[in-house]
C-alpha positions, 0 to 999 in steps of 0.5 A: 533814487539813483545818482544819475536821476538825482543829477538830472532832476537837479539840472532840470530845476536849475534850468527852470530857475534860470528860465524863470529869472531870465525869461519870465521875471526880467523885471526882478532886479539883481540888486533886489534878489541879492538884498532879499535872497543873498544871491542874484543872477551874477552869483548863479553865473559865478557858481556855473563858472566855478563848477566848470573850472573845478572840472578843468574847463577854463571859463572866464567870468564874462563867458559864464555870464554870457552863457547864463544871461544868454547874451553879453552882460552889458546887453542884459543891463541895457535891456533890463537893469534899472537905476538902483535907489540909495536905499537899495545900494545901501542894503546891497553893500550889507548883503554882498558883504554877508553873502559874497564877502568883501573880495567877491 
């Protein structure tokens, strides 16, 4: 497989993941994704931002989130995010430290 085809397939897989998380499974909470998988929608938007910045494209965290979420992050939270339980919050602290780091 040539590099261009590989890049196009990787991009298609990313778009499918984004669509799945943003349109088909809005019920899945970021905290549950992080606790179970070690990443969440915010991580994906941060990776997008980091890729843009690495290519000399200035992009803030908020800009990257709006691109990934398809709306301002506060709007997404108001529409889809539920209150996290104490158990979820405790698990998140551990998962965040292990997968993102203290400075995150």
